[in-house]
C-alpha positions as CSV (number, residue, x, y, z in Angstrom):
1,M,0.0,-0.3,0.1
2,K,0.8,3.4,-0.8
3,D,0.6,6.1,1.2
4,I,-1.1,9.5,0.2
5,L,1.6,11.9,1.3
6,D,4.1,10.5,-1.3
7,L,1.7,11.4,-4.2
8,P,3.6,14.4,-6.7
9,E,1.9,17.6,-6.5
10,D,1.3,17.6,-9.9
11,F,-0.1,14.0,-9.5
12,I,-4.4,14.7,-9.7
13,D,-3.2,18.0,-12.3
14,D,-1.2,15.4,-14.9
15,L,-4.3,12.9,-14.5
16,H,-6.8,15.9,-16.1
17,V,-4.3,16.3,-18.7
18,E,-3.9,12.8,-20.1
19,I,-8.0,12.7,-19.3
20,G,-7.7,15.9,-21.6
21,N,-6.5,14.6,-24.4
22,N,-7.7,11.0,-24.2
23,V,-11.5,12.9,-24.9
24,K,-10.0,15.1,-27.8
25,K,-8.6,12.0,-29.1
26,A,-11.5,10.8,-28.9
27,R,-13.4,12.7,-30.2
28,T,-11.9,13.5,-33.3
29,E,-11.7,10.3,-34.2
30,K,-15.1,10.5,-34.7
31,G,-14.8,13.4,-36.2
32,L,-16.8,15.5,-34.0
33,S,-16.5,19.2,-33.2
34,Q,-16.2,20.3,-29.8
35,L,-19.4,22.4,-30.3
36,K,-21.2,18.8,-31.4
37,L,-20.2,16.8,-28.7
38,A,-21.1,19.2,-26.9
39,Q,-24.4,19.6,-27.5
40,M,-24.3,15.7,-28.1
41,I,-24.0,15.9,-23.8
42,G,-26.1,17.5,-23.5
43,H,-24.7,22.0,-23.0
44,K,-25.2,24.7,-25.2
45,S,-21.7,25.7,-25.2
46,V,-18.5,24.5,-26.5
47,S,-16.5,25.6,-23.6
48,I,-17.2,22.9,-21.5
49,I,-15.2,20.7,-23.9
50,S,-12.6,22.8,-25.4
51,L,-11.8,24.1,-21.5
52,A,-11.5,20.4,-20.3
53,E,-9.7,19.2,-23.5
54,I,-6.5,21.8,-21.9
55,Y,-7.5,21.4,-18.6
56,H,-7.5,25.7,-19.0
57,N,-7.6,27.3,-15.5
58,K,-8.4,24.0,-13.8
59,Q,-11.6,22.8,-15.2
60,H,-11.7,19.1,-15.6
61,F,-15.1,16.9,-16.8
62,N,-16.2,14.9,-14.6
63,I,-17.4,11.8,-14.1
64,E,-21.0,12.0,-15.7
65,H,-19.3,13.5,-18.2
66,L,-17.3,11.2,-19.1
67,A,-19.5,8.6,-18.7
68,K,-21.7,10.8,-20.9
69,I,-19.3,11.0,-23.6
70,A,-18.2,7.1,-24.4
71,Y,-21.9,7.2,-24.5
72,V,-22.2,9.0,-27.0
73,L,-18.9,8.1,-28.8
74,E,-19.6,5.3,-28.3
75,I,-17.0,3.8,-26.9
76,D,-15.4,2.5,-23.7
77,M,-15.0,4.6,-21.0
78,C,-11.6,3.6,-20.1
79,E,-11.1,4.5,-23.2
80,L,-10.6,8.4,-21.9
81,L,-9.0,7.4,-18.5
82,P,-5.1,6.7,-18.7
83,K,-3.5,3.9,-18.6
84,T,-1.8,3.5,-15.4
85,L,-2.2,4.5,-12.1
């Protein structure tokens, strides 16, 4: 077992960056714009997708976003998560 005190300071930030990159990759592979994906998951604005894909100002996807994105893209949600933790 690991001690949480040994967790690198930027560990969570790095996870969010990698998730954003994975969402962008999956989205572009399906040929969708950020706006179209945002609309497909129930948002009127592109901002949630655009900001979270690049982790701008610590904006990130939550589990609900990831579940909806995986559903509309018809992929396993695990494809959006980092391969190793």
